[in-house]
C-alpha positions in Angstrom: 5.9 26.1 25.7 5.1 26.9 22.0 7.3 28.8 19.7 5.5 32.1 20.1 4.0 31.8 23.6 5.8 34.8 25.0 4.6 36.9 22.0 1.0 35.7 22.4 1.0 36.4 26.2 2.4 39.9 25.7 -0.1 40.7 22.9 -3.0 39.5 25.1 -1.9 41.7 28.0 -1.6 44.8 25.8 -5.1 44.1 24.3 -6.6 43.6 27.8 -5.1 47.0 28.9 -6.4 48.6 25.7 -2.9 49.8 24.8 -2.7 49.1 21.1 -6.0 50.4 19.7 -7.5 53.9 19.2 -10.9 55.2 18.4 -11.7 56.1 14.8 -12.1 59.6 13.5 -9.5 61.0 15.9 -6.4 62.9 14.8 -4.2 60.0 15.9 -6.4 57.5 14.0 -6.1 59.5 10.8 -2.4 59.7 11.1 -2.2 56.0 11.6 -4.3 55.3 8.5 -1.9 57.5 6.5 1.1 55.5 7.8 -0.6 52.3 6.9 -1.2 53.5 3.3 2.5 54.4 3.0 3.7 51.1 4.4 1.4 49.1 2.0 2.5 51.2 -1.0 6.2 50.6 -0.1 5.6 46.9 0.1 3.8 46.8 -3.3 6.6 48.8 -4.9 9.2 46.4 -3.4 7.3 43.4 -4.8 7.1 45.0 -8.2 10.8 45.7 -8.3 11.6 42.1 -7.3 9.4 40.8 -10.1 10.9 43.1 -12.7 14.6 42.6 -11.6 14.6 39.1 -10.2 15.4 38.6 -6.6 17.6 35.5 -6.9 20.9 35.0 -8.6 20.8 32.8 -11.7 23.8 30.8 -12.7 24.9 31.2 -16.4 27.3 28.5 -17.4 29.8 29.0 -20.3 29.7 26.5 -23.3 30.5 22.9 -22.4 33.8 22.7 -24.2 35.3 25.4 -22.0 34.8 23.3 -18.9 36.8 20.4 -20.3 39.9 22.5 -21.3 40.3 24.3 -18.0 38.8 22.0 -15.4 42.0 22.0 -13.3 43.1 25.0 -11.3 46.4 26.4 -12.6 48.2 28.0 -9.7 50.5 31.0 -10.4 54.0 31.1 -8.9 54.6 34.7 -7.7 58.4 34.1 -7.9 58.5 32.8 -11.5 59.2 35.0 -14.5 58.0 34.7 -18.0 61.2 34.7 -20.1 59.8 35.2 -23.6 57.0 36.9 -25.4 55.5 33.5 -26.6 55.4 32.1 -23.1 53.8 35.3 -21.8 51.1 35.2 -24.4 50.4 31.5 -23.7 50.1 32.3 -19.9 47.7 35.2 -20.6 45.6 33.1 -22.8 45.2 30.3 -20.2 44.4 32.8 -17.4 41.8 34.6 -19.6 40.1 31.4 -20.6 40.2 30.1 -17.0 38.6 33.3 -15.8 36.0 33.1 -18.5 35.1 29.5 -17.5 34.3 30.7 -13.9 30.6 30.8 -13.1 29.0 34.1 -14.1 26.2 35.5 -11.9 23.6 37.8 -13.4 20.4 39.2 -12.0 17.6 37.7 -14.1 13.9 37.0 -13.4 13.3 33.4 -12.4 10.3 31.5 -13.7 9.5 29.6 -10.6 7.3 27.2 -12.6 10.2 26.0 -14.8 12.8 23.4 -13.8 16.6 23.9 -14.1 16.3 22.3 -17.6 13.4 24.4 -18.8 10.6 21.9 -18.2 7.2 23.0 -16.8 6.3 22.3 -13.2 2.7 21.6 -12.3 1.4 24.1 -9.8 -0.3 23.0 -6.6 -4.0 23.7 -6.6 -4.0 24.7 -2.9 -4.4 28.3 -2.0 -2.2 29.3 1.0 -3.5 32.9 1.3 -5.4 33.6 4.5 -8.6 35.6 4.6 -8.9 38.3 7.3 -12.2 39.6 6.1 -14.1 38.1 9.0 -12.0 40.2 11.4 -11.8 43.5 9.5 -14.6 46.0 9.3 -15.3 48.9 7.0 -16.4 51.3 9.7 -16.6 51.3 13.4 -14.5 48.9 15.4 -11.0 49.8 16.7 -7.9 51.0 14.8 -4.6 49.3 15.7 -2.1 51.9 16.6 1.7 51.9 16.4 3.8 53.2 19.2 6.0 51.8 22.0 3.7 49.1 23.2 3.2 47.6 19.7 6.9 48.0 19.0 7.8 46.0 22.1 5.4 43.2 21.1 6.9 43.1 17.6 10.4 43.2 19.0 9.5 40.1 21.1 8.3 38.4 18.0 11.5 39.3 16.1 13.5 37.8 19.0 11.5 34.6 18.9 11.8 34.2 15.2 15.6 34.6 15.3 15.7 32.1 18.2 13.8 29.7 15.9 16.7 29.6 13.5 15.1 31.9 10.9 17.4 34.0 8.8 17.7 37.7 9.4 16.3 38.8 6.0 13.3 36.5 6.3 12.6 37.9 9.8 12.8 41.4 8.5 10.3 40.6 5.8 7.9 39.1 8.3 8.2 42.1 10.6 7.7 44.6 7.7 4.6 42.7 6.5 3.3 42.4 10.0 3.5 46.2 10.7 1.9 46.9 7.3 -1.0 44.6 8.1 -1.5 45.6 11.7 -0.9 49.3 12.0 -4.0 51.1 10.9 -6.1 48.0 10.5 -9.8 48.6 11.5 -10.8 45.4 13.3 -13.9 44.1 15.1 -12.6 43.7 18.7 -15.4 41.3 19.4 -13.4 38.7 17.4 -10.6 38.9 20.0 -7.8 41.3 19.0 -5.1 39.0 20.3 -6.4 36.2 18.0 -6.5 38.7 15.1 -2.8 39.6 15.7 -1.9 35.9 15.7 -3.8 35.4 12.4 -1.8 38.3 10.8 1.5 36.7 12.1 0.5 33.4 10.6 -0.3 35.0 7.2 3.1 36.8 7.3 4.8 33.5 7.9 2.8 31.8 5.2 4.0 34.4 2.7 7.5 33.0 3.2 6.4 29.5 2.2 4.6 30.5 -1.0 7.6 30.6 -3.3 6.3 28.9 -6.6 4.6 25.9 -5.1 4.4 22.9 -7.4 2.9 19.4 -6.9 5.6 16.7 -6.9 3.3 13.8 -7.9 1.4 15.6 -10.6 4.7 17.0 -12.0 6.2 13.5 -12.3 3.0 12.3 -13.9 3.2 15.0 -16.5 6.8 14.2 -17.2 6.2 10.5 -17.6 3.3 11.2 -19.9 5.6 13.2 -22.1 8.6 10.8 -22.3 10.5 8.4 -20.2 12.7 7.8 -18.3 12.2 10.8 -16.0 15.4 11.6 -14.1 15.5 13.1 -10.6 18.8 14.4 -9.3 19.2 14.4 -5.5 21.8 16.9 -4.1 22.8 18.3 -0.7 25.6 18.5 1.8 27.0 15.6 3.8 24.8 13.8 6.3 21.4 15.4 5.4 19.8 12.1 4.4 20.1 12.1 0.6 20.4 8.4 0.2 17.5 7.7 2.5 15.4 10.3 0.7 16.3 8.8 -2.7 15.0 5.4 -1.4 11.9 7.1 0.0 11.1 8.7 -3.3 11.7 5.4 -5.1 9.3 3.7 -2.8 6.8 6.5 -3.3 7.0 6.2 -7.0 6.7 2.4 -7.0 3.6 2.6 -4.9 2.1 4.7 -7.6 2.8 2.1 -10.2 6.0 3.4 -11.8 9.1 1.3 -12.5 12.1 2.9 -10.9 15.9 2.7 -11.2 18.3 4.0 -8.6 21.7 5.4 -9.7 24.5 5.1 -7.1 26.3 8.3 -8.2 27.8 8.7 -4.7 31.0 6.8 -5.6 33.2 8.3 -2.9 31.6 7.8 0.5 32.5 4.5 2.1 29.5 2.2 2.0 27.3 4.6 0.0 27.0 2.2 -2.9 26.1 -0.8 -0.7 23.6 1.3 1.3 21.7 2.4 -1.8 21.9 -1.1 -3.3 20.4 -2.5 0.0 17.6 0.0 -0.2 16.9 -1.0 -3.8 16.7 -4.7 -2.8 14.2 -4.0 -0.1 12.1 -1.8 -2.3 12.3 -4.1 -5.3 13.9 -1.8 -7.8 17.1 -2.0 -9.9 20.3 -0.2 -8.8 23.0 0.9 -11.3 26.4 1.2 -9.7 30.1 1.1 -10.2 33.2 0.4 -8.1 34.0 2.9 -5.4 35.9 5.9 -7.0 34.1 5.6 -10.3 32.9 8.4 -12.5 29.6 9.7 -11.0 28.5 11.3 -14.2 29.1 8.0 -16.1 27.1 6.0 -13.5 24.2 8.5 -13.9 24.3 8.4 -17.7 24.5 4.5 -17.6 21.4 4.4 -15.3 19.4 6.6 -17.7 20.5 4.5 -20.7 19.7 1.3 -18.9 16.2 2.6 -17.9 15.6 3.7 -21.5 16.6 0.3 -22.9 14.4 -1.7 -20.4 11.4 0.7 -20.5 11.6 2.0 -16.9 9.8 5.1 -16.0 12.0 7.0 -13.4 15.7 7.2 -12.6 16.7 8.7 -9.2 20.3 9.8 -9.1 21.8 9.8 -5.6 24.8 12.1 -5.6 27.6 12.3 -3.1 27.2 14.8 -0.2 29.6 17.7 -0.4 30.1 20.9 1.5 28.9 23.9 -0.6 32.3 25.6 -0.4 34.3 22.8 -2.1 34.6 24.1 -5.7 35.9 20.9 -7.3 33.2 18.8 -5.8 30.5 21.3 -6.9 31.9 21.2 -10.4 31.3 17.4 -10.4 27.7 18.0 -9.7 27.5 20.4 -12.6 29.0 17.7 -14.8 26.3 15.3 -13.8 23.7 17.9 -14.4 25.2 18.8 -17.8 25.4 15.2 -19.0 22.0 13.9 -17.6 19.9 17.1 -18.0 17.6 15.9 -15.2 13.9 16.6 -15.2 14.1 17.7 -11.5 16.8 18.6 -9.1 15.9 18.2 -5.4 18.0 19.7 -2.6 17.8 17.7 0.6 18.1 19.8 3.8 18.2 18.8 7.4 15.6 20.7 9.6 17.9 20.3 12.6 20.7 22.3 10.9 18.9 25.6 11.5 20.5 28.6 9.8 23.3 26.4 8.4 20.7 24.7 6.2 19.7 28.1 4.8 23.3 29.0 4.1 23.8 25.6 2.4 20.7 26.0 0.3 21.6 29.5 -0.8 25.1 28.4 -1.9 23.8 25.4 -3.8 21.2 27.6 -5.4 24.0 30.0 -6.5 26.2 27.3 -8.0 23.7 24.6 -9.1 20.1 25.8 -9.3 17.5 23.4 -7.9 13.8 23.0 -8.3 12.6 22.2 -4.8 13.6 21.1 -1.4 13.0 17.9 0.6 13.2 18.8 4.3 14.2 15.9 6.5 13.8 15.2 10.2 10.6 17.3 10.6 9.5 14.7 13.1 12.2 15.8 15.5 12.4 18.9 17.7 13.4 21.2 14.8 12.5 24.8 15.6 11.2 25.5 12.2 13.0 28.7 11.2 15.1 26.9 8.6 12.0 25.8 6.7 10.7 29.3 6.6 14.0 30.8 5.5 15.0 28.3 2.8 12.0 29.1 0.6 12.4 32.8 1.2 16.2 32.8 0.5 16.1 30.6 -2.6 12.8 31.3 -4.2 12.2 27.6 -4.4 9.6 25.7 -2.3 9.8 22.9 0.1 7.9 20.2 -1.7 8.6 17.0 0.4 8.9 16.5 4.1 10.6 13.6 5.9 8.7 12.7 9.0 10.2 9.4 10.1 12.6 6.5 9.3 10.3 4.3 7.3 10.0 4.3 3.5 6.5 5.6 3.7 7.5 8.6 5.9 7.9 11.0 3.1 4.9 13.3 2.5 4.0 16.4 0.6 5.0 19.5 2.5 1.9 21.2 3.9 2.6 24.8 5.0 -0.6 24.9 7.1 0.3 21.7 8.9 3.9 23.0 9.4 2.7 26.4 10.8 0.3 24.6 13.1 3.1 22.5 14.4 5.4 25.4 15.3 2.7 27.9 16.4 0.5 25.8 18.6 
């Protein structure tokens, strides 16, 4: 059974019974058309406000020197007493500076075609917008009505979207857009109204995947033409497939004629250094590494310096997996980012993680802004909701899709292919 089979069946039954359309030029039809105008106006206003205010949280870091002085957490003892004025002033100064060094969140508009280090991303040339003009008519036809029957159908869709691991806010956006596009639409029923409803659902889902799409290969090509080496920082939580994804990207780049260096910046996980080194040997690229427990930022910097000295084109930094709620480990990622100033930051997500993947992406985005997502394990029985929600929740697109275990099983993420796979 496909993801939306129950929704499709319920829609067809309602259409066959003529329960969700009304003749034009009736009192009910005119009322429905007014509701449609109000819904569309509200959506346009919402979009305008999001553009003006910025819908995602930007991370503003304090100057670099402040991180170094207060990198350790100073715990206060509630039972201790400051005995003199000098000690009290010193304590207040430390606490104030420590507070100042904490990440500051501010609502700012995000330029989705700029990287975390201010470089320009190359937009994809593909247009994801769906055209409903073949189904809509300017006069005649039938007008889709609201009411209990349509509400029941939309509630069924809402349930199925939530069961597919899609986040609640993303589901609500789909439902709102769906109602705005359906209620009051004048359609040619000869086209098959149930098929028209499915088309509107598809377009509403596509809208979630349209967050600032950029082309991975063309962006890399642009960066290499500007200056080398180009650095790509790979981040994510434990077990999502960062090391394998790093190797797949390295293989992809070597196939396109670039010279690649892998940086084993995961210096904590047992076997991580050996695993990446083994991948490097198989692919035929160099791997810069240190002993286990070494400084990840130093390894990353050394890899870039080595690539620069030997004339290599691309450095891929494989960082250690970490849970998004571990502040000290996230600070380490910030340090790597601060020192290397990578051209791209790619967040690796596991399609099987469902809503957990969305939560992880949002938290990483809050603490360490990334440029795009590589979604792994799309060849498995993933329900698909995570993919739809990640782009919506972070404002950053899924640019790469892992569809197998081989090095060549990393492809450009295609929203149309993805929607076909979960809808059909």
